[in-house]
C-alpha positions as CSV (number, residue, x, y, z in Angstrom):
1,M,110.4,95.2,92.5
2,P,112.0,97.6,89.9
3,N,115.7,98.3,90.5
4,S,116.0,102.1,90.5
5,H,119.3,103.8,91.2
6,S,117.7,107.1,92.2
7,T,118.3,106.6,95.9
8,S,118.0,110.3,96.5
9,G,114.2,110.2,96.4
10,S,113.0,106.7,97.5
11,P,110.5,107.2,100.4
12,I,108.9,103.9,99.6
13,R,112.2,102.0,100.1
14,L,112.7,104.0,103.3
15,L,109.3,103.0,104.6
16,L,109.9,99.4,103.7
17,F,113.2,99.6,105.6
18,V,111.6,101.1,108.7
19,A,108.7,98.6,108.6
20,Y,111.2,95.7,108.2
21,T,113.3,96.8,111.2
22,A,110.2,97.5,113.2
23,V,108.9,94.0,112.6
24,D,112.2,92.2,113.4
25,K,114.8,94.3,115.4
26,E,117.2,91.4,115.2
27,R,117.4,91.8,111.5
28,E,118.1,95.5,111.7
29,Q,121.9,95.1,111.1
30,E,121.2,92.8,108.2
31,A,118.8,95.4,106.7
32,V,121.3,98.2,107.2
33,A,123.9,96.1,105.4
34,L,121.5,95.4,102.5
35,L,120.6,99.1,102.4
36,N,124.2,100.1,102.3
37,I,125.0,97.7,99.6
38,D,122.0,99.0,97.6
39,L,123.1,102.6,98.0
40,E,126.6,102.0,96.5
């Protein structure tokens, strides 16, 4: 997966994030942490 820093327009990443949390709610906090790290 290409590492793009244009987080302002990344609907694909958002969809992956939503799908990931929908599949495994227990990993939601982990996903949020990963997303927050990626946004910085």
